[in-house]
C-alpha angles and dihedrals in degrees: 000000000000118000094237091055089049093051090052092046088062101022097164093113093046093046091048090047090052093050091051090048089052089051089050093051095041107029119185106260099195131041108268140157097232112055135033136018101332120185131133091260096046091050097049094093144344095264092054090043094053092044093048094050094051098040097045092046094050093046093047091050089052094048096043092050087053092047091050087052089050090049093054091048091048092050091047093052103033105016120214106332132148088252091053093047093047091047092053091049091047088050090054093050089049091051089053091049091049093050091049095046096044095043092048090046090053094045091052092045092053097036098096089055096055108025110142 
């Protein structure tokens, strides 16, 4: 089966990448509870909010691009198997965890400089 067909058979990485690209192109300007990177630290003040939106989006784009590359390689080598599908899903969960951990760490590290 062609790689493109396999990617669209399991489009979770592509869909997530498109959502993050939309967030990059149209970032939330004000603190809100609907759209953007929303945690207690990111919503403390406008400086944290702006930083968290930019940092998390850029990190997510980097990680998802890498995961898409891994997905293509996995499909090329193994095809569409349960192992491949579960690995891609696990990779996506790992990307989310990395973004959360790194963004929160950066927010806490920079908090004393921008506390309002």
